[in-house]
C-alpha positions in Angstrom: 0.0 0.0 0.0 1.0 3.5 -0.7 2.0 4.4 2.7 5.5 5.9 3.2 7.5 3.5 5.2 10.2 3.5 7.8 12.4 0.6 8.9 15.6 0.1 7.0 16.1 -3.5 6.2 18.9 -4.6 3.9 21.2 -2.4 1.9 24.3 -0.7 3.2 24.5 2.8 4.8 25.9 5.6 2.7 29.1 7.5 3.5 27.2 9.9 5.7 25.5 7.2 7.7 22.2 7.7 5.9 20.0 4.7 5.1 19.2 4.1 1.4 15.7 4.5 0.1 13.7 1.3 -0.3 10.3 2.7 -1.1 9.6 4.8 -4.2 6.3 6.5 -4.5 5.9 7.5 -8.2 3.2 9.9 -9.2 1.5 8.6 -12.3 -1.3 11.2 -12.5 -1.3 14.5 -10.6 -5.1 15.1 -10.6 -8.0 13.3 -8.9 -11.5 12.6 -9.9 -12.7 13.1 -6.4 -12.9 16.2 -4.2 -12.8 14.8 -0.7 -13.5 17.4 1.9 -10.4 16.7 4.0 -7.9 16.3 1.2 -4.6 18.0 2.1 -3.2 17.8 -1.4 -5.8 19.8 -3.3 -7.2 21.9 -0.4 -4.1 22.4 1.7 -1.4 25.1 1.7 0.8 23.5 -0.9 -0.5 24.2 -4.5 2.5 22.8 -6.4 0.3 20.2 -8.1 -1.2 23.0 -10.3 2.1 23.5 -12.1 2.8 19.8 -12.8 1.8 17.8 -15.9 -1.3 15.7 -15.2 0.3 12.6 -16.7 3.9 11.6 -16.2 5.8 11.8 -19.5 7.5 8.8 -21.0 11.0 10.4 -20.6 10.4 10.8 -16.9 9.3 7.2 -16.6 12.5 6.0 -18.2 14.7 8.4 -16.2 13.0 7.4 -12.9 13.6 3.7 -13.6 17.3 4.4 -14.3 17.7 6.4 -11.1 16.0 3.6 -9.0 18.3 1.0 -10.6 21.4 3.3 -9.9 20.4 3.5 -6.2 19.8 -0.3 -6.0 23.3 -1.0 -7.4 25.0 1.6 -5.3 23.6 0.2 -2.1 23.3 -3.5 -3.2 19.6 -3.6 -2.3 17.9 -7.0 -2.6 14.3 -5.8 -2.7 12.4 -2.5 -3.1 8.8 -1.3 -3.0 7.3 0.7 -5.8 3.9 2.5 -5.1 2.2 4.1 -8.1 0.2 6.9 -6.9 -1.6 10.2 -7.7 -3.9 12.0 -7.6 -5.8 9.0 -8.8 -3.5 6.7 -10.7 -6.2 4.9 -12.5 -7.2 8.1 -14.4 -4.5 6.9 -16.8 -5.9 3.5 -17.4 -3.7 0.5 -16.7 -1.3 1.1 -19.7 1.0 3.8 -18.1 1.2 1.8 -14.9 2.3 -1.3 -16.8 4.8 0.9 -18.7 6.4 2.2 -15.5 6.6 -1.3 -14.0 8.2 -2.7 -17.2 10.7 0.1 -17.3 11.8 -0.4 -13.7 12.0 -4.2 -14.0 14.1 -3.9 -17.2 16.5 -1.5 -15.4 16.9 -3.4 -12.1 19.9 -5.7 -11.7 19.1 -9.4 -11.4 19.7 -9.5 -7.6 16.9 -7.1 -6.8 13.1 -7.7 -6.9 10.5 -5.0 -6.8 7.0 -5.3 -5.3 4.5 -3.1 -7.0 1.3 -1.5 -5.5 -1.4 1.0 -6.5 -3.4 3.0 -4.1 -6.8 4.0 -5.6 -10.1 5.5 -4.5 -11.7 2.6 -6.4 -14.1 4.6 -8.5 -12.5 3.7 -11.8 -11.7 0.1 -11.0 -13.1 -2.6 -13.3 -12.7 -6.4 -13.5 -10.5 -6.0 -16.6 -8.2 -3.5 -14.8 -7.8 -5.9 -11.9 -7.1 -8.8 -14.2 -4.5 -6.7 -16.1 -2.7 -5.3 -13.1 -2.9 -8.6 -11.2 -1.3 -10.5 -14.1 1.5 -8.0 -13.9 2.1 -8.6 -10.2 0.4 -5.5 -8.8 -1.4 -5.4 -5.5 -4.2 -2.8 -5.1 -5.1 -0.9 -2.0 -8.4 1.0 -1.5 -8.9 4.3 0.3 -12.2 4.5 2.2 -13.6 6.2 5.3 -15.7 3.2 6.2 -17.8 0.4 4.7 -21.1 2.2 4.3 -22.4 5.2 2.4 -22.9 7.3 5.5 -19.3 6.8 6.6 -18.0 7.9 3.2 -20.0 11.1 3.2 -16.9 13.2 2.8 -15.7 11.4 -0.3 -17.4 13.2 -3.2 -16.7 13.9 -6.9 -16.3 17.4 -8.3 -20.0 17.7 -8.9 -20.7 16.9 -5.2 -22.0 13.3 -5.9 -21.0 10.6 -3.5 -18.2 8.2 -4.6 -19.6 5.3 -2.5 -21.5 3.4 -5.2 -18.4 3.0 -7.4 -16.1 2.5 -4.4 -18.5 -0.2 -3.0 -18.3 -2.0 -6.4 -14.5 -1.8 -6.3 -14.5 -3.3 -2.8 -16.6 -6.2 -4.0 -14.3 -6.8 -7.0 -11.2 -6.8 -4.8 -12.8 -9.0 -2.2 -13.2 -11.7 -4.9 -9.5 -11.3 -5.8 -7.5 -11.9 -2.5 -4.3 -12.4 -4.6 -4.6 -8.7 -5.7 -6.3 -7.1 -2.6 -3.7 -5.2 -0.5 -6.1 -3.7 2.0 -7.8 -0.5 3.0 -6.5 2.9 4.2 -9.0 4.7 6.4 -8.6 8.3 7.7 -10.2 8.8 11.1 -13.4 10.7 11.6 -14.0 10.9 15.3 -17.6 11.9 14.7 -18.3 8.4 13.4 -18.9 5.5 15.8 -15.5 3.6 15.9 -17.2 0.2 16.3 -19.4 0.9 13.3 -16.4 2.0 11.2 -14.3 -1.0 12.1 -17.0 -3.6 11.6 -18.1 -2.1 8.3 -14.6 -2.3 7.0 -14.1 -5.8 8.2 -17.2 -6.8 6.3 -15.3 -5.8 3.1 -12.8 -8.6 3.9 -9.5 -6.6 3.5 -6.3 -8.5 4.4 -5.1 -5.3 6.1 -6.5 -2.1 7.5 -4.6 1.0 8.4 -6.1 3.9 10.4 -4.6 7.3 9.6 -4.8 10.3 11.9 -6.0 13.3 9.9 -3.0 15.4 8.8 -2.9 18.4 11.2 -0.3 20.3 13.2 0.1 22.9 15.9 -0.5 25.8 13.4 -3.4 24.0 11.8 -5.0 21.8 14.5 -7.2 18.8 14.0 -10.9 19.2 14.0 -12.2 20.3 17.4 -12.4 17.4 19.8 -15.7 16.2 21.2 -14.3 16.0 24.7 -13.5 18.7 27.2 -10.1 20.4 27.1 -7.4 17.8 27.9 -9.3 14.9 26.5 -7.9 12.4 24.0 -10.7 11.9 21.5 -8.5 10.3 18.8 -6.8 8.1 21.3 -10.1 7.0 22.8 -11.5 6.3 19.3 -8.5 4.1 18.4 -8.6 2.3 21.8 -12.2 1.2 21.1 -11.2 -0.2 17.8 -8.1 -1.9 19.3 -10.2 -3.7 21.9 -12.6 -4.9 19.1 -9.6 -6.1 17.1 -7.7 -7.6 20.0 -10.7 -9.5 21.5 -11.8 -10.8 18.1 -15.2 -11.4 16.6 -16.6 -14.9 17.2 -18.8 -14.5 14.1 -15.7 -14.1 11.8 -13.1 -16.8 11.0 -10.3 -14.2 10.8 -9.7 -10.5 11.2 -7.6 -8.2 9.1 -4.2 -7.1 10.3 -4.4 -3.5 11.6 -1.1 -1.9 10.7 -1.1 0.8 13.4 -1.8 -1.7 16.1 0.7 -4.4 15.0 3.4 -1.6 14.6 2.8 -0.6 18.3 2.8 -4.1 19.5 6.0 -4.9 17.7 7.7 -1.8 19.1 6.6 -2.7 22.6 8.2 -6.1 22.1 11.4 -4.5 20.8 11.0 -4.7 17.0 11.9 -1.8 14.7 9.1 0.1 13.1 8.2 0.1 9.4 5.9 3.1 9.3 6.5 6.8 9.5 3.5 7.1 11.8 5.2 5.6 14.8 8.7 4.5 16.1 12.2 5.8 15.5 13.3 3.8 12.4 14.7 6.1 9.6 12.3 7.0 6.9 13.3 5.2 3.6 10.6 6.5 1.3 10.6 9.3 -1.2 8.3 10.7 -3.9 8.9 11.3 -7.6 6.3 13.6 -9.0 5.0 13.7 -12.6 7.6 16.3 -13.6 10.4 14.2 -12.2 10.8 16.3 -9.1 12.2 14.4 -6.1 10.2 15.2 -3.0 9.7 14.1 0.5 6.5 12.4 1.5 3.2 14.0 0.6 2.1 14.4 4.2 4.5 17.4 4.6 2.3 19.3 2.1 -0.2 19.7 4.9 2.1 22.0 6.7 3.2 24.9 4.4 3.9 25.6 0.7 7.0 23.9 -0.5 7.5 21.8 2.7 8.0 18.5 0.7 10.2 20.1 -2.0 13.9 19.3 -2.2 14.9 21.3 -5.3 16.1 18.0 -6.9 14.9 16.0 -9.9 15.6 12.7 -11.6 17.2 14.3 -14.7 20.0 16.2 -12.8 20.3 14.4 -9.4 20.7 10.9 -8.0 18.8 9.6 -5.1 22.0 9.7 -3.0 21.8 13.5 -3.6 18.4 13.3 -2.0 19.8 11.4 1.0 22.0 14.5 1.7 19.0 16.9 1.7 18.6 18.4 5.2 14.9 17.6 5.3 15.4 13.9 4.6 18.5 13.7 6.8 16.4 15.1 9.7 13.9 12.3 9.2 16.6 9.6 9.4 18.1 10.8 12.7 15.8 8.9 15.0 16.1 10.1 18.6 18.5 12.9 17.7 15.8 14.4 15.4 13.3 14.8 18.2 12.8 17.8 20.5 13.8 17.8 24.1 10.3 17.0 25.4 10.1 13.9 23.2 13.6 12.7 24.1 12.7 12.9 27.8 9.4 10.9 27.3 9.2 7.3 28.6 7.3 6.3 25.4 9.9 7.8 23.0 11.0 4.5 21.5 7.5 3.5 20.7 5.9 6.8 19.7 9.0 8.2 18.0 7.3 11.6 18.1 4.5 10.5 15.9 4.2 11.5 12.2 6.8 14.1 11.3 4.2 16.3 9.6 2.1 16.4 12.8 5.0 18.0 14.8 5.1 21.2 12.8 4.5 24.6 14.3 5.2 27.8 12.4 8.1 29.7 13.8 11.6 28.7 15.1 10.7 25.3 16.5 9.5 24.0 13.1 9.3 20.2 13.3 11.0 19.8 16.7 7.8 19.7 18.6 5.8 16.7 19.9 3.0 15.5 17.7 -0.2 17.6 17.8 -1.7 14.2 18.7 0.8 13.6 21.5 -1.8 12.9 24.2 -3.8 10.7 21.9 -0.8 8.6 21.0 0.1 8.2 24.7 -3.4 7.1 25.5 -3.3 4.5 22.7 0.2 3.2 23.4 -0.4 2.8 27.2 -3.7 1.1 26.5 -2.1 -1.4 24.1 0.8 -2.0 26.5 -1.7 -2.7 29.3 -3.6 -5.2 27.2 -0.4 -6.9 26.1 0.9 -7.1 29.6 -2.4 -8.6 30.8 -2.2 -11.2 28.0 1.4 -12.1 28.7 0.7 -12.5 32.5 -2.4 -14.6 31.8 -0.5 -17.0 29.5 2.7 -17.2 31.7 3.2 -20.5 33.6 2.2 -20.2 37.2 4.9 -19.8 39.7 2.7 -20.9 42.6 4.4 -23.9 44.2 1.8 -24.6 46.9 
């Protein structure tokens, strides 16, 4: 799925101690056929998409493939992840996606394999597209706010019509193709019942769910909480979902993996993170836009104009040049990239300061603040730790010798 990742596995460190990129998010189409009310790309402070070509040119496709192969050879990477993204990538039809994948596979050395994914709103998905992309080894992820029309009320097209009928059809098509179905990304809406959201998404039989906090920061706070001052509405919402997931549903044979929860559980047990949302592992993802610009992850565009920009492009710069960019270097520093308050926190190794974009505050502190969701993350992490501790204690052999 097209989520920017974290943990650096495999490959050697560069001369500066940086960790090579292993996930490449390639923009295939810079426009979208939906106008979701909370979209930070088209309604946020960064408007760079307006100046970029809607469809990635063939020359940019070829040069991007060459740069990826160059990075793979330099760092002797054995596997990489390619996420074809937008906008809405299926606005192109499957042809350009296949062309990009073919160019990358042709350029890669024999020792490296690439996993390909597409993240889509599902409205343009057809059985033929699934067959074509599935045959080429793609996995498809779906973006939804829940598994019912009411839960997807914020996902509209440019004429104000709900996207749900087409998205529901896409979910049914993917449900019938578990070999292609990657899972569902869901942005939290705390005005929606968490149990209703979780159960409705489980009914779509995704192999994986990921719950995303709405992109917000100290200068542009999240929607007003429903709780009194000092409350943790996002943490409470996620704790409710965690309990449903952890306790299981006797009516279902299996439940999807929930990435946020498994990441936190793994961190509590000492494993490194593989997500930018949590933990201290260096970020190993970058974006190549339709004009060939090399950028940091899109979530930074929710902070201010140009926050994701590096000034680099695939025609003039290598991805090792991008590793040296101050913004990317800062997001690979782990503990040393955090502010004093985060470094003193007992939950630092698990929380990792939260999503980098959520730490921003206009002014001298920039991104060296705790997450704007700090209290919510603490609530969730401590709740999961308590449930894990209780489960371990329950399953430990008794030491009673009487």
